[in-house]
C-alpha positions as CSV (number, residue, x, y, z in Angstrom):
1,M,-5.7,-40.6,-10.2
2,L,-6.1,-37.3,-12.0
3,N,-4.0,-34.5,-10.0
4,S,-7.2,-32.1,-8.7
5,I,-7.2,-28.4,-9.7
6,K,-5.8,-25.9,-7.1
7,V,-8.9,-23.3,-6.6
8,I,-8.0,-19.9,-4.4
9,S,-10.6,-18.6,-2.6
10,L,-11.2,-16.7,0.2
11,D,-12.5,-17.9,3.4
12,K,-14.6,-15.1,4.0
13,T,-16.2,-15.4,0.3
14,P,-17.7,-19.1,0.7
15,E,-20.5,-18.1,-2.3
16,R,-17.4,-17.5,-4.8
17,F,-16.1,-21.2,-4.2
18,L,-19.7,-22.8,-4.2
19,N,-20.2,-20.9,-7.9
20,F,-16.9,-22.3,-8.7
21,K,-17.9,-25.7,-8.2
22,K,-21.5,-25.7,-9.6
23,I,-19.8,-23.9,-12.9
24,N,-17.1,-26.4,-12.7
25,A,-18.9,-30.0,-11.6
26,Q,-17.3,-31.9,-14.1
27,L,-13.9,-31.6,-13.3
28,P,-12.1,-33.0,-9.6
29,I,-10.8,-29.3,-7.8
30,E,-9.5,-28.9,-4.2
31,R,-10.0,-25.7,-2.3
32,I,-7.2,-24.0,-1.2
33,S,-7.7,-21.0,1.6
34,A,-6.5,-17.4,0.1
35,C,-4.2,-15.7,1.8
36,E,-5.9,-12.3,3.4
37,G,-3.4,-9.8,2.3
38,A,-4.6,-7.4,4.7
39,M,-4.1,-10.2,7.7
40,L,-0.3,-10.1,6.4
41,K,2.8,-9.1,8.6
42,K,4.6,-7.2,5.5
43,E,8.0,-6.9,7.6
44,E,7.9,-11.3,7.9
45,Y,7.8,-11.8,4.5
46,I,10.7,-9.0,3.4
47,E,13.1,-11.0,6.0
48,A,12.0,-14.0,4.2
49,G,12.9,-12.6,0.8
50,I,9.9,-13.0,-0.1
51,F,8.8,-9.2,-0.4
52,S,10.8,-6.5,-1.1
53,R,11.0,-3.6,1.0
54,E,9.5,-1.1,-1.8
55,L,6.8,-2.9,-2.8
56,E,3.4,-1.1,-3.2
57,Y,0.8,-3.6,-4.0
58,S,-2.7,-3.4,-2.2
59,A,-3.6,-6.0,0.3
60,G,-5.4,-8.0,-2.0
61,A,-2.6,-8.2,-4.5
62,L,-0.4,-9.2,-1.6
63,G,-2.7,-12.2,-0.6
64,C,-3.1,-13.4,-3.7
65,A,0.7,-13.1,-4.7
66,I,1.5,-15.5,-1.7
67,S,-1.7,-17.5,-2.3
68,H,0.2,-18.3,-5.7
69,I,3.6,-18.4,-4.0
70,R,2.3,-21.1,-1.7
71,L,1.4,-23.3,-4.2
72,W,4.7,-23.1,-6.6
73,Q,6.6,-24.0,-3.3
74,Q,4.1,-27.3,-2.8
75,A,4.9,-27.8,-6.6
76,V,8.9,-27.9,-6.2
77,S,8.8,-29.5,-2.5
78,E,6.6,-32.7,-3.9
79,N,7.8,-32.4,-7.1
80,S,4.5,-32.2,-8.8
81,V,2.6,-30.8,-10.9
82,R,-0.1,-27.6,-9.9
83,H,-3.0,-26.8,-12.0
84,I,-4.2,-23.4,-10.0
85,A,-6.9,-21.7,-10.7
86,E,-8.7,-18.6,-9.1
87,D,-12.4,-19.0,-8.0
88,D,-13.8,-16.5,-11.2
89,A,-12.4,-19.2,-13.8
90,I,-14.7,-21.7,-16.0
91,I,-12.8,-24.2,-17.5
92,R,-13.1,-26.6,-19.9
93,D,-14.4,-30.3,-19.1
94,D,-12.0,-31.7,-21.2
95,F,-9.2,-29.8,-19.9
96,Y,-7.5,-32.9,-18.3
97,Q,-7.1,-34.5,-22.1
98,V,-5.7,-31.4,-23.4
99,F,-3.2,-31.1,-20.7
100,T,-2.0,-34.3,-21.0
101,D,-1.9,-34.0,-24.8
102,A,0.5,-30.8,-24.4
103,E,2.6,-32.3,-21.6
104,K,3.4,-35.3,-24.1
105,H,4.3,-32.8,-27.2
106,F,6.1,-30.4,-24.6
107,K,8.5,-32.3,-22.5
108,D,10.4,-29.2,-21.2
109,W,7.2,-27.2,-20.3
110,D,7.3,-24.9,-17.2
111,I,4.1,-23.5,-17.6
112,F,0.8,-23.3,-19.6
113,L,-1.4,-20.6,-19.5
114,W,-5.4,-22.0,-19.6
115,G,-7.1,-18.5,-19.2
116,Y,-6.0,-14.9,-19.4
117,N,-7.3,-11.3,-19.3
118,Y,-8.7,-10.1,-22.4
119,D,-8.7,-6.7,-21.7
120,W,-5.1,-6.8,-22.0
121,P,-2.2,-7.8,-24.8
122,V,-1.0,-10.8,-25.2
123,G,3.0,-11.3,-26.4
124,L,3.6,-13.9,-28.5
125,S,7.7,-15.0,-29.6
126,S,8.3,-14.5,-33.3
127,Y,10.9,-15.1,-35.9
128,F,14.7,-13.3,-34.9
129,D,13.7,-12.6,-30.6
130,T,10.7,-10.0,-32.4
131,V,7.6,-10.1,-30.4
132,S,4.1,-10.5,-31.9
133,S,0.8,-8.9,-29.9
134,L,-2.9,-11.1,-30.1
135,E,-5.9,-9.3,-29.0
136,V,-8.7,-11.3,-28.0
137,K,-12.5,-9.8,-27.8
138,N,-13.3,-9.2,-24.5
139,L,-16.0,-11.2,-23.4
140,L,-18.1,-9.1,-20.5
141,P,-19.3,-10.8,-17.1
142,D,-23.3,-10.8,-18.1
143,F,-22.7,-12.6,-21.6
144,L,-20.3,-15.2,-19.6
145,Y,-22.7,-16.3,-16.8
146,K,-25.4,-16.5,-20.0
147,N,-23.3,-18.5,-22.1
148,Y,-20.9,-20.3,-20.2
149,H,-23.0,-23.9,-21.1
150,A,-21.3,-24.4,-24.3
151,F,-17.8,-22.7,-23.9
152,K,-18.0,-25.6,-21.1
153,I,-18.3,-28.4,-23.7
154,E,-16.3,-26.8,-26.8
155,K,-14.4,-29.3,-28.6
156,K,-12.2,-27.0,-30.6
157,K,-8.5,-27.9,-30.0
158,P,-6.7,-25.1,-29.0
159,S,-3.1,-24.4,-30.4
160,L,-0.7,-24.2,-27.4
161,L,2.2,-20.7,-28.4
162,P,5.4,-19.6,-27.1
163,L,3.9,-17.0,-24.7
164,V,6.2,-13.7,-23.9
165,S,3.6,-11.4,-22.1
166,A,0.3,-12.2,-20.9
167,A,-2.0,-10.3,-17.6
168,G,-4.0,-12.3,-15.6
169,T,-3.2,-16.1,-13.2
170,G,-7.1,-17.2,-13.3
171,F,-6.1,-20.5,-14.2
172,Y,-2.6,-22.0,-15.7
173,S,-0.8,-25.2,-15.4
174,V,2.9,-25.3,-13.2
175,S,5.5,-28.1,-13.5
176,P,8.0,-28.7,-10.8
177,Q,10.8,-27.3,-12.6
178,G,8.7,-24.1,-13.8
179,A,7.4,-23.4,-10.0
180,Q,11.2,-23.5,-9.2
181,K,12.4,-20.7,-12.0
182,L,9.4,-18.5,-10.9
183,L,10.8,-18.6,-7.1
184,K,13.8,-17.7,-8.8
185,L,13.1,-15.1,-10.9
186,C,10.0,-13.5,-9.0
187,L,11.5,-13.2,-5.8
188,P,11.8,-11.2,-4.1
189,L,8.8,-9.4,-5.8
190,S,9.6,-5.9,-6.6
191,M,8.4,-3.1,-8.3
192,E,10.1,-3.0,-11.7
193,S,8.0,-2.9,-14.9
194,P,7.9,-4.6,-18.1
195,K,7.6,-3.2,-21.3
196,Y,4.1,-3.0,-22.7
197,I,3.7,-5.2,-25.6
198,K,2.3,-3.3,-28.0
199,D,4.3,-0.1,-27.6
200,E,7.7,-1.1,-25.7
201,S,8.8,2.4,-25.1
202,L,6.1,2.2,-22.5
203,L,5.9,0.5,-19.0
204,W,3.2,-1.7,-17.5
205,H,2.7,-0.8,-14.2
206,N,3.7,-3.3,-12.0
207,N,0.4,-3.9,-9.3
208,G,0.3,-7.2,-9.1
209,L,1.6,-11.2,-9.3
210,D,0.9,-11.5,-12.8
211,V,3.1,-8.5,-14.1
212,E,5.8,-9.5,-12.5
213,M,5.2,-13.2,-13.9
214,S,4.7,-11.7,-17.3
215,R,8.2,-10.2,-17.1
216,H,10.1,-13.2,-17.1
217,Y,7.9,-15.9,-19.2
218,R,10.2,-15.1,-21.9
219,L,12.6,-16.4,-20.3
220,M,10.7,-19.8,-19.5
221,N,9.4,-22.5,-21.5
222,S,5.9,-20.6,-21.2
223,Y,3.2,-21.3,-23.5
224,I,-0.6,-20.4,-24.1
225,S,-3.4,-21.4,-25.4
226,F,-5.2,-20.1,-28.0
227,P,-8.6,-20.4,-27.7
228,S,-8.1,-20.1,-24.3
229,M,-9.1,-23.4,-21.9
230,A,-10.5,-21.3,-19.6
231,L,-12.9,-18.0,-19.5
232,M,-12.4,-15.0,-16.6
233,I,-15.3,-13.5,-14.9
234,N,-12.7,-10.7,-14.5
235,N,-15.5,-8.8,-12.8
236,Y,-13.8,-5.4,-11.4
237,N,-16.6,-4.8,-8.7
238,N,-16.8,-7.6,-7.8
239,S,-13.1,-8.9,-7.3
240,T,-11.5,-9.8,-3.9
241,I,-7.9,-8.9,-5.1
242,Q,-8.7,-5.2,-6.4
243,N,-11.2,-4.6,-3.6
244,E,-9.4,-6.8,-0.3
245,G,-8.1,-4.1,2.1
């Protein structure tokens, strides 16, 4: 039996999950009720060691972070891989075949990033601990809505490249040991910023969990799919992370 894709989606926007189901109808999925950041009692999470006292994420970013962290905790407690998606992801139909092959090849993997933001450079580990920058053409939401059917049945085998930095948590797989590392490295969430991969004299403002995760990819067995196995609609105006609260 396939380990279903856990889809994080807010109760108050059921149409987003319905759209996800329509687009990804060939895949086994399970809806996970997203945490509403505006409803969080921040002090409780500070006392629990989840948030630092100086954390200044938006309400939506706080809710997003907790939604992912809860799934990491489940991965550890149940000693089971978690395939985690947000509800604007378009995932290739052959995902499980590609994942199975990857898991056989990378025995000690922690995280596979299958989908990522195209409007931000990806950092890849290169020789002598240097970092190479990979840029991918950004695809506009209207284009994706009109053409996603072709992407869904794409059979081009992706490469999995050693990851240093990337934006987005739209679709990824995390192993139990990877989830344990993320919990240890990321918590308590703080405002510490990673370096901007194209110019390491600049900092990347830490405004969400994906930035925090990116701070630690180099310390983990992290890999990114190229080409990606998932495309993100990534429409700022309709984002439940950017616009909640």
